C-alpha positions as CSV (number, residue, x, y, z in Angstrom):
1,M,133.4,165.8,41.7
2,A,133.6,162.2,43.0
3,A,136.4,163.3,45.3
4,H,134.2,166.1,46.6
5,R,131.3,163.7,47.3
6,R,133.5,161.4,49.3
7,S,134.8,164.2,51.3
8,A,131.3,165.4,52.0
9,H,130.3,162.1,53.5
10,R,133.4,161.7,55.7
11,K,132.8,162.2,59.4
12,P,134.6,165.1,61.0
13,K,137.6,164.1,63.1
14,Q,136.8,164.2,66.9
15,R,139.2,166.3,68.9
16,P,140.0,165.4,72.5
17,L,138.4,167.6,75.1
18,T,140.7,169.8,77.2
19,G,140.4,172.2,80.0
20,P,137.0,172.9,81.6
21,A,135.2,170.8,79.0
22,A,137.2,167.7,79.9
23,R,136.5,168.2,83.6
24,T,132.8,168.5,83.0
25,A,132.7,165.3,80.9
26,A,134.5,163.3,83.5
27,T,132.1,164.5,86.2
28,L,129.1,163.4,84.1
29,A,130.7,160.0,83.4
30,L,131.4,159.4,87.1
31,A,127.8,160.4,88.0
32,G,126.5,158.0,85.3
33,A,128.6,155.2,86.6
34,A,127.4,155.7,90.1
35,T,123.8,155.8,89.0
36,A,124.3,152.6,87.0
37,G,125.9,150.9,90.0
38,S,123.0,151.8,92.3
39,V,120.5,150.5,89.8
40,T,122.4,147.2,89.4
41,G,122.7,146.7,93.2
42,A,119.1,147.5,93.9
43,G,117.9,144.0,92.9
44,A,120.5,142.1,95.1
45,A,119.2,140.7,98.3
46,P,120.9,142.0,101.4
47,A,123.0,139.4,103.4
48,E,121.0,137.8,106.2
49,P,122.4,138.7,109.6
50,A,124.1,135.9,111.5
51,P,121.8,134.3,114.1
52,T,122.3,135.4,117.7
53,A,123.5,133.0,120.4
54,A,120.0,132.8,121.8
55,Q,118.6,131.9,118.3
56,V,121.3,129.2,117.9
57,K,120.4,127.7,121.3
58,A,116.7,127.7,120.5
59,K,117.3,126.0,117.2
60,V,119.6,123.4,118.7
61,D,116.9,122.6,121.2
62,R,114.4,122.1,118.4
63,L,116.8,119.9,116.5
64,Y,117.4,117.7,119.5
65,H,113.7,117.4,120.1
66,D,113.1,116.6,116.4
67,A,115.8,114.0,116.6
68,E,114.2,112.4,119.6
69,V,110.8,112.2,117.8
70,A,112.6,110.6,114.8
71,T,114.4,108.2,117.2
72,E,111.1,106.9,118.6
73,K,109.8,106.4,115.1
74,Y,113.0,104.5,114.3
75,N,112.5,102.4,117.4
76,G,109.0,101.5,116.3
77,A,110.1,100.6,112.8
78,K,112.9,98.5,114.2
79,E,110.6,96.7,116.5
80,K,108.3,95.8,113.5
81,A,111.3,94.9,111.3
82,D,112.6,92.5,114.0
83,A,109.1,91.0,114.3
84,A,109.0,90.6,110.5
85,T,112.4,88.9,110.5
86,R,111.3,86.5,113.2
87,N,108.1,85.7,111.3
88,L,110.1,85.1,108.1
89,D,112.5,82.8,109.8
90,A,109.7,80.8,111.3
91,L,108.0,80.5,107.9
92,T,111.2,79.4,106.3
93,D,111.7,76.7,109.0
94,E,108.1,75.6,108.6
95,A,108.5,75.3,104.8
96,A,111.6,73.2,105.3
97,R,109.8,70.9,107.7
98,R,106.9,70.5,105.4
99,T,109.1,69.8,102.5
100,D,110.9,67.1,104.4
101,R,107.5,65.5,105.2
102,L,106.5,65.8,101.6
103,N,109.6,64.0,100.4
104,T,109.1,61.2,103.0
105,A,105.5,60.7,101.7
106,R,106.6,60.7,98.1
107,H,109.3,58.1,99.0
108,A,106.7,55.9,100.7
109,L,104.4,56.2,97.8
110,G,107.2,55.2,95.4
111,S,108.1,52.2,97.4
112,L,104.5,51.0,97.6
113,A,104.0,51.5,93.8
114,T,107.1,49.5,93.1
115,A,105.9,46.6,95.3
116,Q,102.5,46.6,93.7
117,Y,104.0,46.6,90.2
118,R,106.2,43.6,91.0
119,S,103.3,41.6,92.5
120,G,100.5,42.6,90.1
121,T,101.6,41.4,86.7
122,L,98.6,39.1,86.1
123,D,94.9,39.7,86.2
124,P,93.5,38.9,89.7
125,A,91.0,36.3,88.3
126,L,93.7,34.5,86.4
127,Q,96.0,34.6,89.4
128,L,93.3,32.9,91.5
129,A,92.6,30.2,88.8
130,L,96.3,29.4,88.5
131,S,97.1,29.6,92.2
132,S,98.0,26.2,93.9
133,D,97.0,27.8,97.2
134,P,93.8,29.9,96.8
135,D,93.6,30.7,100.4
136,A,97.1,32.2,100.3
137,Y,96.3,34.1,97.2
138,L,93.1,35.6,98.7
139,E,95.1,36.7,101.7
140,R,97.6,38.4,99.4
141,A,94.7,40.1,97.5
142,S,93.3,41.4,100.8
143,Y,96.8,42.9,101.5
144,L,96.8,44.5,98.1
145,D,93.4,46.1,98.8
146,R,94.7,47.5,102.0
147,A,97.9,48.7,100.2
148,G,95.6,50.4,97.7
149,D,93.9,52.2,100.5
150,R,97.2,53.2,101.9
151,Q,98.3,54.5,98.5
152,T,95.2,56.6,98.3
153,G,95.9,58.0,101.8
154,L,99.5,58.8,100.8
155,L,98.3,60.6,97.7
156,R,95.8,62.7,99.8
157,N,98.6,63.5,102.3
158,I,101.0,64.5,99.5
159,K,98.3,66.8,98.0
160,R,97.7,68.4,101.4
161,Q,101.5,68.9,101.9
162,V,101.9,70.5,98.5
163,S,99.0,72.9,99.2
164,R,100.3,73.8,102.7
165,I,103.8,74.4,101.4
166,A,102.4,76.8,98.7
167,Q,100.5,78.7,101.4
168,V,103.6,78.9,103.6
169,K,105.7,80.2,100.7
170,A,103.0,82.8,99.8
171,R,103.0,84.0,103.5
172,A,106.8,84.1,103.4
173,D,106.8,86.2,100.2
174,E,104.4,88.7,101.9
175,E,106.6,88.8,105.0
176,T,109.6,89.5,102.8
177,E,107.9,92.5,101.2
178,R,106.8,93.7,104.7
179,L,110.4,93.4,105.9
180,A,111.7,95.3,103.0
181,A,109.3,98.1,103.7
182,R,110.3,98.2,107.4
183,R,113.9,98.4,106.5
184,A,113.3,101.3,104.1
185,E,111.4,103.0,106.9
186,L,114.4,102.4,109.2
187,R,116.8,104.0,106.7
188,E,114.5,107.0,106.4
189,H,114.3,107.6,110.2
190,R,118.0,106.9,110.6
191,T,118.8,109.6,107.9
192,A,116.5,112.1,109.6
193,I,118.1,111.5,113.0
194,R,121.6,111.9,111.7
195,A,120.8,115.0,109.7
196,R,119.2,116.7,112.7
197,L,122.1,115.8,115.0
198,A,124.6,117.0,112.4
199,D,122.8,120.3,112.0
200,A,122.8,120.7,115.8
201,R,126.5,120.1,116.0
202,K,127.2,122.6,113.2
203,L,125.1,125.3,115.0
204,L,126.9,124.6,118.3
205,D,130.2,125.0,116.5
206,T,129.3,128.6,115.6
207,L,129.1,129.5,119.3
208,T,132.0,130.7,121.3
209,A,133.3,128.5,124.1
210,A,131.6,130.7,126.7
211,E,128.3,130.6,124.7
212,R,128.4,126.9,124.4
213,A,129.1,126.4,128.1
214,D,126.1,128.6,128.8
215,F,124.0,126.5,126.4
216,E,125.0,123.3,128.2
217,R,124.3,124.8,131.6
218,S,120.8,126.0,130.5
219,A,120.1,122.6,128.9
220,D,121.2,120.8,132.0
221,A,118.9,123.0,134.0
222,R,116.0,122.1,131.8
223,H,116.8,118.4,132.1
224,G,117.6,118.3,135.8
225,G,121.2,119.3,136.2
226,G,124.5,117.8,135.1
227,P,125.8,114.3,135.9
228,D,127.6,115.6,139.0
229,R,124.4,116.8,140.5
230,A,122.7,113.5,139.6
231,D,125.4,111.6,141.3
232,R,125.3,113.7,144.4
233,S,121.5,113.3,144.6
234,T,121.9,109.5,144.3
235,A,124.7,109.3,146.9
236,R,122.7,111.4,149.3
237,S,119.3,109.8,149.1
238,G,120.0,106.4,147.6
239,P,117.3,104.5,145.5
240,V,113.8,105.7,146.3
241,S,111.7,103.0,148.0
242,A,108.6,101.7,146.2
243,T,105.6,100.0,147.7
244,D,105.6,97.5,144.7
245,S,108.6,95.2,144.7
246,R,108.8,95.1,140.9
247,A,108.7,98.9,140.8
248,G,111.5,98.9,143.3
249,Q,113.6,96.6,141.0
250,A,112.9,98.9,138.0
251,I,114.0,101.9,140.0
252,A,117.1,100.2,141.3
253,F,118.1,99.3,137.7
254,A,117.6,102.9,136.6
255,H,119.7,104.2,139.5
256,G,122.5,101.9,138.3
257,A,122.3,103.4,134.8
258,I,122.9,107.0,136.0
259,G,125.8,108.5,134.2
260,K,125.6,106.2,131.2
261,P,125.5,108.0,127.9
262,Y,122.4,108.7,125.7
263,V,122.7,107.0,122.4
264,W,119.7,107.0,120.1
265,G,118.3,103.5,119.5
266,A,120.2,102.0,122.5
267,T,118.6,99.7,125.1
268,G,121.6,99.1,127.2
269,P,123.5,97.9,129.0
270,N,126.1,100.5,128.3
271,A,124.0,103.3,126.7
272,F,120.3,104.1,126.4
273,D,117.8,106.4,124.7
274,C,114.7,107.5,126.8
275,S,112.4,104.6,126.0
276,G,115.3,102.1,125.9
277,L,116.0,103.0,129.6
278,T,112.5,102.5,130.8
279,Q,112.1,99.3,128.8
280,A,115.4,97.9,130.3
281,A,114.5,99.0,133.8
282,W,111.2,97.2,133.8
283,K,112.7,94.2,132.0
284,A,115.0,93.9,135.0
285,A,111.9,93.6,137.1
286,G,110.5,90.8,134.9
287,V,108.0,93.0,133.0
288,S,108.1,93.3,129.2
289,L,107.4,96.7,127.8
290,P,107.0,97.7,124.2
291,R,109.9,99.6,122.6
292,T,108.6,103.1,122.0
293,T,107.2,106.0,124.1
294,Y,103.9,106.1,122.2
295,T,103.4,102.3,122.9
296,Q,104.7,102.3,126.4
297,I,102.1,104.9,127.4
298,N,99.4,102.2,126.7
299,A,101.3,99.4,128.5
300,G,99.5,99.9,131.8
301,Q,96.9,101.9,133.6
302,R,96.8,105.6,132.8
303,I,96.9,107.7,136.0
304,P,96.7,111.4,136.7
305,R,99.8,113.4,137.8
306,S,98.3,113.8,141.3
307,Q,98.5,110.0,141.8
308,L,102.0,109.4,140.7
309,A,104.0,106.7,142.6
310,P,107.6,105.5,142.3
311,G,108.0,103.2,139.2
312,D,105.3,104.9,137.1
313,L,106.2,106.0,133.6
314,V,106.0,109.7,132.9
315,F,105.6,111.1,129.4
316,F,106.3,114.5,127.9
317,Y,105.4,116.7,124.9
318,S,102.3,116.5,122.8
319,G,103.6,113.8,120.6
320,I,104.6,111.6,123.5
321,S,108.2,111.7,122.4
322,H,110.0,111.5,125.8
323,V,109.6,109.2,128.8
324,G,111.2,108.9,132.2
325,L,110.8,106.6,135.3
326,Y,109.2,108.4,138.2
327,I,111.1,107.9,141.5
328,G,109.0,110.1,143.8
329,N,109.2,113.6,145.2
330,G,108.6,115.1,141.8
331,Q,111.7,113.5,140.4
332,M,112.4,110.9,137.6
333,I,115.4,109.1,136.1
334,H,115.6,109.5,132.3
335,A,118.0,109.6,129.4
336,P,117.7,113.2,128.2
337,R,119.4,113.8,124.9
338,P,122.7,113.4,123.0
339,G,125.6,114.7,125.2
340,A,123.5,114.4,128.4
341,P,123.9,111.1,130.2
342,V,121.2,109.3,132.3
343,R,120.3,111.4,135.3
344,I,117.8,112.4,137.9
345,A,115.6,115.3,136.8
346,P,112.4,117.1,138.0
347,I,109.4,116.2,136.0
348,D,108.2,119.8,135.7
349,Q,111.1,120.8,133.4
350,M,109.3,119.5,130.3
351,P,105.7,119.7,129.1
352,F,103.9,116.8,131.0
353,A,101.8,114.7,128.7
354,G,100.6,111.8,130.9
355,A,101.6,108.9,133.1
356,T,101.1,105.1,133.1
357,R,101.3,102.6,136.0
358,V,102.9,99.3,134.7
359,A,102.7,97.0,137.7
């Protein structure tokens, strides 16, 4: 009986399918696998199509523009950091000078106190009673009174010096904190510039040689032609004359810079960014301009485009992120972008934002 019960619970042995039954089962299995595969793949995101050459060129242009905006912010932060460094150096020098004066006053006070100690061992009345020469004693006493007044003055001077040194050191501490903040800002803008330029280079590397050459030609057209064209223009017409002598000097300097490379943060003499070029040009004419585009636009008299004259500063984009030096006939000299050297360009190739007359 026990053996019978065990055999009743034993599963029947499965026999392999053969013939038509096997073919039917295989068909169903393949269909199920296909269905499962389609369900699994339904949630996967399709691969994004590669950007077209036109999209790459547009993005590179945006990256170059963003890098120029960051460059002007970097220039502004550097100008402030340089000023903070000069202020800190001046405060450090002042603290050292005041400390020297304090030590001199302390030495004088010590010498006076030593002299008084040596001559004032007896009570003044007793010294007078015992003196063989009262007149001489009274003269010495008068000197001691004056010396006491001098001591009081030295003490007041020392207190003033200590107070002023503490004030100078407090200002130096504030300037140190300010300088640290400016340097952190510099690092931030430097990182942003390098990242955008690196992204632009990577995108340009995805283009074919023909596409990249086309990009360079179109970029040159937007910024006034290549360096060869700029050189031919200069050789043909020479520096544009200006009614103001200082403007003429600035233009002559800018002409001399044609062909030199664009380098962000550079102010010459071998490379420039846009505001570095205009600053250097006007410096050659004896005029000090601030460092950035958004401060240079306020460095003189604002003028409408219809009244432009050679030597005026011309600004572009809504954020005032680019500047050139107007030379007349609708042309300017400017430092366009990385890879494009200083050149002559028409001012209508970029969105005009304003103009300033420096002289």
